[in-house]
C-alpha positions as CSV (number, residue, x, y, z in Angstrom):
1,M,79.3,-173.8,-88.9
2,T,81.3,-175.4,-86.2
3,G,80.6,-176.7,-82.9
4,P,82.1,-175.8,-79.4
5,D,85.7,-176.4,-79.2
6,P,86.2,-179.8,-76.9
7,S,89.3,-178.5,-75.7
8,A,88.3,-175.2,-74.4
9,G,87.5,-174.7,-70.8
10,S,90.0,-175.2,-67.4
11,A,90.1,-179.3,-67.7
12,P,91.2,-181.3,-70.5
13,L,88.4,-183.5,-71.8
14,A,90.3,-186.6,-71.0
15,A,90.7,-185.2,-67.3
16,L,86.8,-184.6,-67.3
17,L,86.0,-188.2,-68.5
18,A,88.3,-189.7,-66.2
19,R,86.8,-187.9,-63.2
20,R,83.2,-189.0,-64.5
21,R,84.4,-192.7,-64.6
22,H,85.6,-192.2,-61.1
23,L,82.3,-190.8,-60.0
24,Q,80.4,-193.4,-61.7
25,A,82.3,-196.2,-60.0
26,E,81.9,-194.3,-56.5
27,A,78.0,-194.2,-57.3
28,E,77.9,-197.8,-58.1
29,A,79.6,-198.6,-54.9
30,I,77.1,-196.7,-52.9
31,T,74.4,-198.2,-54.5
32,A,75.9,-201.8,-53.9
33,E,76.4,-201.0,-50.2
34,I,72.9,-199.9,-49.9
35,R,71.7,-203.0,-51.6
36,R,73.9,-204.8,-49.2
37,R,72.0,-203.3,-46.3
38,G,68.8,-204.6,-47.5
39,L,67.4,-200.9,-48.3
40,A,67.2,-201.6,-52.2
41,R,66.7,-204.7,-54.2
42,T,67.6,-202.9,-57.6
43,A,69.9,-200.6,-59.4
44,N,66.8,-198.1,-59.3
45,L,68.0,-196.4,-56.0
46,V,65.4,-193.6,-55.8
47,G,62.4,-195.8,-56.7
48,E,63.6,-198.4,-54.2
49,L,64.0,-196.0,-51.5
50,G,60.3,-194.6,-52.1
51,E,58.9,-198.3,-51.9
52,R,60.9,-198.8,-48.8
53,L,59.8,-195.5,-47.2
54,T,55.9,-196.5,-48.5
55,L,56.4,-199.9,-46.6
56,E,57.7,-198.1,-43.4
57,V,54.4,-195.9,-43.6
58,L,51.9,-198.0,-44.7
59,G,53.1,-201.4,-43.4
60,G,52.6,-204.6,-45.3
61,T,54.8,-206.5,-47.6
62,L,56.9,-205.4,-50.5
63,Q,56.2,-207.2,-53.9
64,P,59.0,-208.7,-55.9
65,P,60.7,-206.4,-58.2
66,G,59.1,-206.3,-61.5
67,A,55.6,-207.1,-60.4
68,K,53.0,-205.6,-62.6
69,S,51.3,-202.5,-61.3
70,I,51.7,-203.3,-57.5
71,D,54.9,-202.3,-55.6
72,L,53.5,-203.5,-52.1
73,I,50.3,-204.7,-50.4
74,D,49.9,-202.6,-47.3
75,G,48.9,-203.2,-43.8
76,A,45.3,-202.9,-44.8
77,G,45.4,-205.5,-47.8
78,R,45.4,-202.6,-50.3
79,R,47.4,-203.1,-53.6
80,V,49.7,-200.1,-53.9
81,Q,51.7,-198.5,-56.6
82,V,54.7,-196.1,-55.6
83,K,56.0,-193.4,-57.7
84,T,59.1,-191.6,-56.7
85,R,60.8,-188.7,-58.3
86,E,64.4,-187.2,-57.4
87,L,64.3,-183.5,-58.8
88,P,66.0,-180.2,-58.6
89,A,64.5,-177.5,-56.3
90,G,61.3,-175.9,-58.2
91,Q,61.0,-178.7,-60.9
92,L,57.6,-180.3,-60.9
93,R,57.8,-183.3,-63.6
94,H,55.1,-185.6,-64.2
95,F,54.7,-189.1,-62.5
96,Q,54.2,-191.8,-65.3
97,F,52.0,-194.7,-64.8
98,G,52.5,-197.5,-67.3
99,D,49.2,-199.3,-66.8
100,T,46.2,-197.8,-68.7
101,E,43.7,-199.4,-66.3
102,L,45.4,-198.2,-63.1
103,D,45.2,-201.5,-61.6
104,F,46.1,-201.0,-58.0
105,D,44.0,-199.4,-55.0
106,V,46.4,-196.8,-53.8
107,A,48.9,-194.6,-55.5
108,V,51.8,-192.9,-53.5
109,C,53.8,-190.2,-55.1
110,V,57.3,-189.3,-53.3
111,R,59.5,-186.4,-54.3
112,F,63.1,-186.1,-53.2
113,D,65.2,-183.0,-53.6
114,R,68.3,-183.8,-55.7
115,A,70.5,-181.5,-54.0
116,T,69.6,-182.5,-50.4
117,F,67.8,-185.9,-50.8
118,H,65.3,-184.6,-48.3
119,V,61.7,-185.7,-48.7
120,D,60.0,-182.6,-50.1
121,W,56.5,-184.2,-50.0
122,A,54.6,-187.3,-50.2
123,T,51.1,-187.8,-51.2
124,A,48.6,-190.9,-51.7
125,F,45.7,-191.2,-53.8
126,D,42.9,-193.6,-54.3
127,R,42.2,-194.9,-57.7
128,A,39.1,-192.9,-58.3
129,E,40.9,-189.8,-57.4
130,L,44.0,-190.6,-59.2
131,Q,41.8,-191.3,-62.6
132,Q,40.3,-187.7,-62.1
133,L,43.9,-186.2,-62.0
134,V,46.0,-187.9,-64.7
135,T,46.2,-186.8,-68.0
136,P,46.3,-189.5,-71.0
137,H,49.6,-190.3,-72.8
138,A,51.0,-192.8,-75.2
139,S,53.1,-194.4,-72.5
140,G,50.1,-194.5,-70.0
141,P,48.5,-192.0,-67.7
142,R,50.4,-189.4,-66.4
143,L,50.0,-187.4,-63.2
144,P,51.5,-183.9,-63.4
145,G,53.9,-182.9,-60.5
146,A,51.8,-180.0,-59.4
147,R,48.7,-182.1,-59.2
148,A,50.5,-184.8,-57.2
149,R,51.8,-182.4,-54.8
150,D,48.6,-180.3,-54.4
151,H,45.9,-183.1,-54.1
152,G,45.4,-186.4,-52.4
153,Q,46.6,-187.3,-48.9
154,D,49.2,-185.7,-47.4
155,L,51.9,-187.9,-46.0
156,T,54.6,-185.7,-46.0
157,D,55.3,-185.7,-42.3
158,E,55.0,-189.6,-42.0
159,F,57.4,-190.0,-44.8
160,R,59.9,-187.3,-43.5
161,A,59.8,-189.3,-40.1
162,A,60.5,-192.7,-41.9
163,W,63.3,-191.3,-43.8
164,A,64.8,-189.8,-40.5
165,R,64.5,-193.3,-38.8
166,L,65.9,-194.9,-42.0
167,Q,69.0,-192.7,-41.8
168,G,69.1,-192.7,-38.0
169,G,68.2,-189.2,-37.2
170,D,66.3,-186.2,-38.0
171,V,65.5,-184.8,-41.7
172,P,65.2,-181.2,-41.6
173,G,62.1,-179.9,-43.8
174,R,59.0,-178.1,-43.3
175,R,55.5,-179.3,-44.0
176,R,54.4,-178.3,-47.3
177,E,51.2,-176.3,-47.8
178,V,48.2,-177.9,-49.3
179,R,46.4,-175.9,-51.8
180,R,43.0,-177.1,-53.0
């Protein structure tokens, strides 16, 4: 049995790899510029933007990168964990929590559409509600995407407004329906 022919297709493999290197360099330059502007502190751009939006919506203070279980202390003094996903339209993957104790007061889940980078939805959970919704896993509790979308406090409008402010304009999108 033989595998696919690497030379098949419209572009030679060497050209495809060269284009990939160019795109990676562009992505790194964009991330560096976003970090220079103070919108991200690490290379985890999607996670950093989720944390920044949460800060804009809830107020408070961001914690240092790598702080265990807590991304920010909000304006009410609550310890907040932020989970952010950037996914293709229609995909609902889980949100992974690494702390088996869920050692925070509030969890915020934010989902960006990968193609448009619009905020699809954002929800917040207190620890008691989150404990009822997560499923156990060897890596720590997981919150299935559909549960994250359909439960909790809907903050979609607030996050879209914050996202529009950070971008300097309006972000199109409609409010999601909450199914309980």
